[in-house]
N, C-alpha and C positions, 0 to 999 in steps of 0.2 A: 241075149242074157246079159245083164251087168251086176258087178257086184260091189256093194256098198255097205258100210258099216254104221249100224243103227243103233245109238247109246252101246257104244263098245262091242258089238256083237255084229259077227258078219253075216250077211243077208245077200241073197239072190233075187231080181227082179226080172221079169219080163223085158222090161224096156224102161227107157228113161222115164221118170213121173215128175210133175210138178210136186214141192212140197205138201199142197193142199192132197193131191191123188194118193201122196203116199200116206199121209194121216187118214186118209180116208179107209184105205186098203187095210191100216193097222186097228180100224175101228176106233182110232183118236179124236177128239171134240176138237178142233182147232181153236175153239174159242177158250179154252181153259190150261193150254200149253204154250210155251215160247221155244223156238226153233232155232239152233246155231246150226248152218250150213258151211262146212268146210269153215270152222272157225270164226264165222261172222254170224250175229245174232239178224235173223230175217224179220222185217216187220211182218205184221199179222197181213195187211192190205199187200203183199209182194209173195204170199204164200202160193196163189195161183199162178204168177209168172215166174218163179225161181225154180228152175231144173236140178233134178238129183241126176245127175250122169255117174257113168263108169268112175270107180274109186272113189266114189265122195263120203265125205264122213257128215252123217246128222247127228246131233244130240237132242233130243225131246225133255223137256223138262215141265211135270204137270205145277201147276198151282196148288198148294194147299193152303186152308184156311184153317184159322184157331187162332188160340192166344191165351 
């Protein structure tokens, strides 16, 4: 079990996950969000290789259209 923070909320995961796997677990479409991992913006192309380990801080921001 690992402890991470997602959007300011503590969360426990069974094991380290990639950003992509975390988004899938949270049922978030990776095409419509920006992700910051430990205060660094993760490029969408790297979601599948960036690993969220114990103690990580993740911020997920959804794009909102409008005008």
